[in-house]
C-alpha positions as CSV (number, residue, x, y, z in Angstrom):
1,M,-23.2,-97.1,55.5
2,R,-19.8,-97.7,57.0
3,R,-17.0,-95.8,55.4
4,S,-13.6,-97.2,54.8
5,P,-11.0,-95.7,57.2
6,F,-8.7,-95.4,54.2
7,L,-11.2,-93.2,52.4
8,V,-11.7,-90.9,55.4
9,A,-8.0,-90.4,55.8
10,A,-7.6,-89.6,52.1
11,V,-10.3,-86.9,52.3
12,L,-8.7,-85.4,55.4
13,V,-5.3,-85.2,53.7
14,A,-6.7,-83.7,50.5
15,A,-8.7,-80.9,52.2
16,P,-5.7,-79.0,53.6
17,V,-3.9,-79.3,50.3
18,A,-6.9,-77.8,48.4
19,L,-7.2,-75.0,51.0
20,A,-3.5,-74.3,50.7
21,A,-3.8,-74.2,46.9
22,C,-6.7,-71.7,47.1
23,G,-4.7,-69.6,49.5
24,D,-1.7,-69.5,47.1
25,D,-3.9,-68.4,44.2
26,H,-5.3,-65.6,46.4
27,D,-1.9,-64.5,47.5
28,D,-0.5,-64.5,44.0
29,H,-3.4,-62.4,42.8
30,D,-2.9,-59.8,45.5
31,H,0.8,-59.8,44.9
32,D,0.3,-59.1,41.2
33,H,-2.1,-56.3,42.0
34,V,0.3,-54.6,44.4
35,D,3.3,-54.8,42.0
36,A,1.5,-53.4,39.0
37,A,3.3,-50.2,37.9
38,P,1.2,-47.1,38.1
39,A,0.6,-45.2,34.9
40,I,3.0,-42.2,34.4
41,D,1.6,-39.1,32.7
42,A,3.7,-37.4,30.0
43,P,5.1,-34.0,31.0
44,A,2.6,-31.2,30.4
45,T,3.3,-28.7,27.7
46,Q,2.0,-25.3,26.8
47,P,1.8,-23.5,23.4
48,V,3.9,-20.4,23.0
49,T,4.0,-17.5,20.5
50,L,7.3,-15.6,20.4
51,A,6.8,-12.2,18.8
52,F,9.6,-10.5,16.8
53,A,9.8,-7.0,15.3
54,A,12.2,-5.3,12.9
55,E,13.1,-1.6,13.4
56,V,15.4,1.0,12.1
57,G,16.4,3.6,14.7
58,G,13.5,2.8,16.9
59,A,10.9,3.0,14.1
60,A,9.1,0.0,12.6
61,F,10.8,-1.3,9.4
62,A,8.9,-0.9,6.2
63,C,10.1,-1.1,2.6
64,G,10.5,2.4,1.1
65,Q,10.4,4.1,4.6
66,S,13.1,6.8,5.2
67,Y,14.9,6.8,8.5
68,T,17.1,9.6,9.6
69,G,20.2,9.7,11.9
70,I,21.8,6.4,10.7
71,G,25.5,5.8,11.0
72,T,28.3,8.1,12.0
73,T,27.1,10.9,9.7
74,S,23.4,10.7,10.7
75,A,22.4,9.8,7.2
76,T,19.0,9.1,5.8
77,Y,18.5,5.4,5.1
78,V,15.6,3.9,3.1
79,G,14.7,0.3,4.0
80,T,14.4,-2.3,1.2
81,D,14.6,-5.7,3.0
82,F,14.8,-7.3,6.4
83,R,14.8,-11.1,7.0
84,F,16.8,-13.5,9.1
85,Y,17.0,-17.2,10.0
86,V,17.0,-18.5,13.6
87,H,17.4,-21.9,15.1
88,D,18.0,-23.6,18.5
89,V,15.3,-21.5,20.2
90,R,15.1,-21.8,24.0
91,L,13.2,-20.3,26.8
92,T,14.8,-19.7,30.3
93,G,12.9,-20.6,33.4
94,P,13.7,-21.3,37.1
95,G,15.3,-24.7,36.2
96,G,17.4,-23.3,33.3
97,E,16.9,-23.4,29.5
98,V,14.3,-25.6,27.8
99,P,14.1,-26.0,24.0
100,V,11.1,-24.7,22.1
101,T,9.6,-27.3,19.8
102,L,8.6,-25.3,16.8
103,D,5.4,-25.9,14.9
104,V,6.0,-27.1,11.3
105,N,4.8,-24.9,8.5
106,E,6.1,-23.0,5.5
107,W,8.3,-20.8,7.8
108,Q,9.4,-23.3,10.4
109,T,10.9,-26.8,10.1
110,A,10.9,-30.0,12.2
111,E,14.6,-29.5,12.7
112,G,14.0,-26.2,14.7
113,L,14.9,-23.7,12.0
114,A,12.7,-20.7,11.1
115,L,12.7,-17.7,8.9
116,L,11.5,-14.4,10.2
117,D,10.5,-12.1,7.3
118,F,9.5,-8.4,7.7
119,E,9.4,-7.3,4.0
120,D,6.1,-7.5,2.2
121,A,7.0,-7.0,-1.5
122,A,5.4,-3.6,-1.3
123,T,6.7,-0.6,-3.2
124,G,10.2,0.0,-2.2
125,C,11.0,-3.6,-1.4
126,Q,14.1,-5.0,-3.2
127,T,12.8,-8.6,-3.5
128,G,10.4,-10.7,-1.6
129,T,6.8,-11.8,-1.2
130,A,3.6,-10.3,0.2
131,A,3.6,-12.9,3.1
132,T,5.4,-12.0,6.3
133,H,6.4,-14.1,9.3
134,T,6.9,-12.1,12.5
135,A,6.3,-14.6,15.3
136,L,7.5,-18.1,16.1
137,T,4.9,-20.7,17.3
138,G,5.6,-23.9,19.2
139,T,5.4,-25.7,22.5
140,V,7.4,-25.8,25.7
141,P,7.1,-27.7,29.0
142,S,4.5,-26.0,31.2
143,G,6.0,-23.3,33.4
144,T,6.9,-19.7,33.8
145,Y,9.7,-18.2,31.6
146,T,11.7,-15.0,31.9
147,G,14.3,-15.2,29.2
148,I,14.8,-16.3,25.6
149,A,17.8,-17.5,23.7
150,F,18.4,-18.4,20.0
151,K,21.0,-18.5,17.3
152,V,20.8,-16.4,14.1
153,G,22.0,-18.5,11.2
154,V,21.6,-21.9,9.6
155,P,23.3,-25.0,11.0
156,F,26.2,-26.3,9.0
157,A,24.3,-29.5,7.9
158,Q,21.6,-27.4,6.4
159,N,23.6,-24.4,5.3
160,H,25.0,-25.9,2.1
161,L,21.9,-27.4,0.6
162,D,20.7,-26.7,-3.0
163,A,18.2,-23.9,-2.6
164,T,16.5,-24.9,-5.8
165,T,15.4,-28.2,-4.3
166,A,15.5,-27.5,-0.5
167,Q,12.3,-27.4,1.5
168,A,10.8,-24.2,2.8
169,P,12.0,-21.9,4.2
170,L,15.4,-22.8,2.7
171,N,14.1,-22.5,-0.8
172,I,14.3,-18.7,-1.2
173,P,16.9,-17.5,-3.8
174,A,17.2,-14.1,-2.2
175,M,18.4,-15.7,1.0
176,F,21.1,-17.8,-0.7
177,W,24.6,-17.0,-1.8
178,A,26.0,-20.3,-3.2
179,W,26.8,-23.8,-2.0
180,S,30.3,-22.6,-1.2
181,S,29.1,-20.0,1.3
182,G,25.5,-21.1,2.1
183,Y,22.6,-19.0,3.1
184,K,22.4,-15.3,4.1
185,F,21.6,-15.7,7.8
186,L,20.6,-12.0,8.0
187,K,19.6,-9.7,5.2
188,A,19.0,-6.1,6.2
189,D,19.2,-3.9,3.1
190,G,18.7,-0.2,2.5
191,T,19.8,2.6,0.3
192,V,21.5,5.9,1.1
193,D,21.3,8.7,-1.5
194,G,20.1,6.1,-4.0
195,D,23.1,3.8,-3.5
196,G,22.7,0.4,-1.8
197,F,24.1,-0.2,1.7
198,N,23.3,-3.8,2.5
199,L,24.1,-6.0,5.5
200,H,24.3,-9.7,4.6
201,L,25.6,-12.1,7.3
202,G,26.7,-15.6,6.4
203,S,29.5,-18.1,6.7
204,T,32.9,-17.3,5.0
205,G,36.1,-19.2,4.6
206,C,34.3,-22.3,3.6
207,G,37.2,-23.8,1.6
208,T,35.4,-24.5,-1.6
209,T,34.0,-22.7,-4.7
210,G,31.3,-23.1,-7.3
211,A,28.6,-25.7,-6.7
212,T,30.6,-28.0,-4.4
213,P,29.4,-27.8,-0.7
214,P,32.2,-27.8,1.9
215,S,33.0,-31.0,3.8
216,A,34.3,-29.3,6.9
217,P,33.1,-26.3,8.9
218,C,33.8,-22.8,7.5
219,A,36.6,-20.8,9.0
220,N,34.1,-18.1,10.0
221,P,30.7,-19.7,10.8
222,N,29.3,-16.2,11.7
223,V,26.4,-17.6,13.7
224,I,25.1,-15.1,16.3
225,E,24.4,-16.4,19.8
226,V,21.6,-14.3,21.4
227,A,20.5,-14.6,25.1
228,L,18.0,-12.0,26.4
229,T,16.5,-11.6,29.9
230,G,13.3,-9.9,31.0
231,Y,11.3,-11.8,28.3
232,T,7.7,-13.1,28.9
233,P,6.2,-15.2,26.2
234,G,3.0,-13.8,24.9
235,T,3.8,-10.3,26.3
236,S,7.3,-9.4,25.3
237,T,8.7,-8.8,21.8
238,V,12.2,-9.4,20.5
239,V,13.2,-6.3,18.5
240,A,15.9,-6.4,15.9
241,D,17.1,-2.8,15.2
242,V,19.7,-2.6,12.4
243,A,20.5,1.0,13.2
244,R,22.3,-0.2,16.4
245,V,24.8,-2.2,14.4
246,L,25.2,0.5,11.7
247,A,26.0,3.1,14.4
248,G,29.8,2.9,13.9
249,V,30.0,3.1,10.1
250,D,29.5,5.9,7.6
251,V,26.7,4.5,5.5
252,T,27.2,7.2,2.8
253,V,30.6,5.7,1.8
254,N,31.5,2.3,0.3
255,T,35.0,1.2,-0.3
256,P,35.7,0.7,-4.0
257,Q,35.9,-2.8,-5.3
258,T,33.9,-4.2,-2.3
259,A,30.3,-5.2,-2.0
260,P,27.8,-2.4,-1.2
261,G,27.7,-2.2,2.5
262,C,28.9,-5.2,4.5
263,M,28.5,-8.7,3.2
264,S,30.7,-10.5,5.8
265,F,33.6,-11.3,3.5
266,P,37.1,-10.6,4.7
267,G,38.8,-7.4,3.7
268,D,35.8,-5.2,3.7
269,P,36.3,-2.0,5.8
270,E,32.6,-1.5,6.2
271,C,32.4,-4.7,8.2
272,E,35.0,-3.7,10.8
273,T,32.5,-2.1,13.1
274,I,29.3,-3.9,12.0
275,L,30.2,-7.6,12.7
276,P,31.6,-6.9,16.2
277,R,28.3,-5.2,17.1
278,L,26.6,-8.5,16.0
279,G,28.7,-10.3,18.6
280,L,31.2,-11.6,16.1
281,P,34.9,-11.0,15.7
282,Y,36.1,-9.5,12.4
283,A,39.7,-9.3,11.3
284,S,41.6,-7.9,14.3
285,N,38.4,-6.5,15.9
286,P,37.1,-8.5,18.8
287,A,33.4,-9.3,19.2
288,L,31.3,-6.9,21.3
289,P,28.1,-7.7,23.1
290,Q,25.5,-8.2,20.3
291,A,23.5,-5.0,19.8
292,L,21.0,-6.1,17.2
293,F,18.4,-7.7,19.5
294,T,16.7,-6.3,22.6
295,V,13.5,-7.1,24.5
296,E,10.5,-4.7,24.6
């Protein structure tokens, strides 16, 4: 059969167009494949356990235990309580500091606050519970670490909550002063010759009284900044030894009309050597390098 020249021409024109169209589809497919962004893995993390210990003169703290050689008169001190809050926990590696993301439990919060508790409510304990908490747990970016840093205290935003309704571990009456002052950041209590000699650290000069929380930072926040080297997670222990901060005070004496021991408030002579050894200024006494914490 004889084909129309017009039909042949139409077929010849259409064929290159079809081939070009197929080529464009193929090119687009390859282009899409090349441009697809590769999956990015999240940074690897590792669990950490950060051990702490409480001591008095190099010996492990225990309620009712007697410790000799304490203070300027080498007195005998009997432990009755030892607890403190920490937050902003960091580890130091080759690239600098990285934050520790704390696990959330009855001792540790999602905001990075934790209570370390070494009393066990045994005979000789002033107050407390049988449960103790002597190690922080959490995660950090995978790596090697040689230092630890943290703050002893409660951040201002949490420091003036109502302890009767706050979540653990900020719901412990023994660790709370009042809304006007907030929490006891550190509570290291003992007796000497039957009389109490207590160390309570917390914010002062908060500008309010009663049940009204302050709206501005306290004049004396009294948060301790701690940075320690030579620390290996899982191997090292952060040791808090209260005898080192009591070394410059006569624990057998307490100034009349003041709290027993040092409770951080202005005008207490027993605080004049204690707070500086915590790394905090007090009255006209400048801060010294903190002596409470070391690494073992």
